Each structure stands twice: as C-alpha cells, then as structure tokens.
C-alpha positions as CSV (number, residue, x, y, z in Angstrom):
1,M,10.7,36.4,4.9
2,T,10.2,37.3,0.9
3,T,7.9,35.7,-1.3
4,E,10.3,33.7,-3.1
5,D,11.3,31.6,-0.3
6,R,7.7,30.9,1.1
7,G,7.7,27.5,-0.8
8,A,11.2,26.5,-0.4
9,L,12.9,24.6,2.3
10,P,15.1,26.5,4.4
11,T,18.9,25.9,3.8
12,P,20.8,22.9,5.6
13,Q,22.3,24.5,8.6
14,T,25.7,23.2,9.5
15,P,26.1,21.4,12.7
16,G,25.9,23.6,15.6
17,S,24.5,26.7,14.0
18,D,21.7,27.8,15.1
19,P,19.2,30.1,12.6
20,V,18.5,32.1,15.0
21,V,21.8,33.1,15.9
22,S,23.2,33.2,12.2
23,A,20.2,35.6,11.4
24,G,20.9,37.8,14.4
25,M,24.9,37.8,13.4
26,S,24.2,38.5,9.7
27,I,21.9,41.5,10.9
28,A,24.7,42.7,13.7
29,A,27.2,42.8,10.5
30,Q,25.0,44.7,8.6
31,W,24.1,47.2,11.2
32,G,27.6,47.3,13.3
33,A,28.9,49.8,11.0
34,V,25.9,52.4,11.3
35,L,24.8,51.8,14.8
36,D,26.8,52.0,18.6
37,P,26.7,48.5,20.7
38,Q,23.8,49.6,23.1
39,Q,21.6,50.7,20.2
40,L,22.5,47.5,18.3
41,D,21.7,45.5,21.5
42,I,18.3,47.3,21.6
43,A,17.7,46.4,17.9
44,L,18.7,42.9,18.2
45,K,16.5,42.2,21.1
46,A,13.5,44.0,19.3
47,L,14.3,41.8,16.3
48,E,14.5,38.3,18.4
49,P,10.7,37.6,18.6
50,Q,10.4,37.9,14.6
51,L,13.2,35.7,14.3
52,R,11.7,33.1,16.6
53,R,8.2,33.5,14.5
54,E,9.9,32.8,11.5
55,H,12.1,29.9,12.9
56,K,8.7,28.3,14.4
57,E,6.6,29.1,10.4
58,R,9.7,27.2,9.1
59,M,9.3,24.3,11.4
60,F,5.9,24.1,10.8
61,R,5.9,24.2,7.2
62,L,8.8,21.4,7.2
63,E,6.1,19.2,9.6
64,M,3.1,19.8,7.0
65,Q,5.4,18.7,4.2
66,R,6.4,15.5,5.9
67,T,2.7,14.9,7.0
68,T,1.7,15.3,3.6
69,A,4.3,13.0,2.3
70,E,3.4,10.4,4.6
71,Q,-0.2,10.7,3.4
72,A,0.6,10.3,-0.1
73,A,2.5,7.4,0.4
74,R,0.0,5.7,2.7
75,A,-2.7,6.5,-0.1
76,Q,-0.2,4.9,-2.5
77,R,0.1,1.7,-0.3
78,E,-3.8,1.5,0.0
79,A,-4.7,1.9,-3.6
80,A,-2.0,-1.0,-4.6
81,A,-3.7,-3.1,-1.9
82,H,-6.8,-2.7,-3.5
83,R,-5.7,-3.1,-7.0
84,R,-3.9,-6.2,-5.7
85,Y,-7.1,-7.6,-3.9
86,M,-9.2,-6.7,-7.3
87,A,-6.8,-8.8,-9.5
88,G,-7.4,-11.8,-6.9
89,L,-11.1,-11.0,-6.9
90,V,-11.0,-11.3,-10.6
91,A,-8.7,-14.3,-11.1
92,G,-11.1,-16.3,-8.5
93,T,-14.1,-15.5,-10.6
94,V,-12.2,-16.4,-14.0
95,V,-10.6,-19.9,-12.3
96,A,-14.1,-20.8,-11.0
97,L,-16.1,-19.9,-14.2
98,G,-13.6,-22.2,-16.2
99,M,-13.3,-25.1,-13.9
100,L,-17.2,-25.2,-13.6
101,G,-17.6,-25.0,-17.5
102,A,-14.7,-27.2,-18.0
103,G,-16.6,-29.7,-15.8
104,V,-19.8,-29.2,-17.3
105,Y,-18.3,-29.7,-20.7
106,A,-16.6,-32.7,-19.7
107,A,-19.3,-34.5,-18.0
108,R,-20.4,-36.3,-20.7
109,D,-16.9,-37.9,-21.9
110,F,-14.5,-37.8,-18.6
111,W,-16.8,-38.5,-15.7
112,W,-13.8,-38.6,-13.4
113,L,-12.9,-35.0,-14.6
114,S,-16.0,-33.6,-14.1
115,V,-16.0,-34.5,-10.4
116,L,-12.5,-33.1,-9.9
117,L,-13.4,-29.8,-11.6
118,C,-16.8,-29.7,-10.1
119,G,-16.2,-30.7,-6.5
120,P,-14.7,-29.2,-3.5
121,S,-11.5,-28.2,-5.2
122,L,-13.6,-25.5,-7.1
123,L,-14.6,-24.2,-3.8
124,A,-11.1,-24.5,-2.2
125,L,-9.6,-22.3,-5.1
126,V,-12.0,-19.9,-5.0
127,K,-11.4,-19.5,-1.1
128,I,-7.6,-19.3,-1.8
129,F,-8.1,-16.5,-4.6
130,V,-10.8,-14.5,-2.8
131,L,-10.1,-14.7,0.9
132,R,-6.4,-15.5,0.7
133,R,-6.7,-18.2,2.9
134,S,-6.8,-22.0,3.0
135,D,-7.0,-24.2,6.1
136,A,-5.8,-27.6,6.2
137,A,-9.4,-28.5,6.6
138,D,-10.3,-27.4,3.2
139,M,-7.6,-29.8,1.6
140,E,-8.9,-32.9,3.6
141,A,-12.6,-32.3,2.4
142,V,-11.3,-32.0,-1.1
143,S,-9.4,-35.4,-1.0
144,V,-12.4,-37.1,0.9
145,A,-14.7,-35.6,-1.7
146,T,-12.8,-36.4,-4.5
147,R,-12.3,-40.5,-3.3
148,R,-16.1,-40.7,-2.2
149,G,-17.0,-39.3,-6.1
150,M,-14.8,-41.3,-7.9
151,N,-15.9,-44.3,-6.0
152,A,-19.3,-43.7,-6.2
153,A,-19.5,-43.2,-9.9
154,Q,-19.7,-46.0,-12.4
155,P,-18.1,-45.9,-15.3
156,P,-19.7,-46.0,-18.6
157,A,-21.0,-48.9,-19.8
158,S,-19.1,-51.0,-22.2
159,P,-20.2,-51.6,-25.6
160,P,-21.7,-55.0,-26.3
161,P,-19.2,-56.9,-28.1
162,V,-19.5,-57.4,-32.0
163,V,-20.0,-60.7,-33.2
C-alpha cells in the first residue's frame, strides 16, 4: 500500500469480484511471463497473507470512517436540540417577564387585565415554554382561577354624579 492511497477509499468493486482475487490476478499477469507455474504458485501463496491484511485494514478504515460520521451527526443533532431548548427557555423568560410587567402596569386602570396576565395563565405559559408540556389540569386551573379572580374583584367605584 502506498502513501498516496492511505486516506482514500478503496475503489468500488464490481459485483462478484473479490479484491484479494483481483489483486492476485494483476500480480499473476505481471509475473506470469517471468515465472514458471510452480514458482508463480509459491509466490502467490506467499503474497496472500499480505493481501488479506491489506483488505482487513481497508475494511477497518471504512468502519472507522462510518463511526466517525455517525458520531459527528449525533453531535450535530444534540447541538441543535440544545439550541432549541435554550431558545424555548429564553422565550419563556421573555414571555413571563412581559406578562408580569404588563400585569403590574395595567393593575391601576385595568384590573381585569392584570388578573389575566399575572394569574395561573402566566405559570401555564411558562410551563409550556420551559418544560415543553401542558396538562389538561393546567388549563382547568387557569380557567377556574381567572373566573374566581374576575368574580372577586370589585369594579372601580364610579365617580359621584356631577350636579
């Protein structure tokens, strides 16, 4: 094996051809004119173990390339999943802070909006973004808490009539 083909893939083989046999045939064609059949048989038998070792080395190199490619693909998938998870975490944080800030800001004038923004709906949305799951019980708790908050809150007192 030469240094030029150390990193290269072996050439594709036609169906039914064995690399050991094809290498042996090329060597036999080169040496056929020089050696008699008995000497050629001895030379080929001596060369066969080396050809088998080279074949095993090629197969091992191909297996290593396949393993390396699989590891790179797995690492790429894991990195994409991590980016997706971090994007959800950041989005959940932004949504939670936005809802909390808007609820506090709206509390003076629009009490009902504050109840909607700062209640269990805030927790349910954060759970969806961060944990990536939502249960039916979450939505039921949001609706019950919203109804209770709306019923318990008193509308602002109307100003006295102007006479």
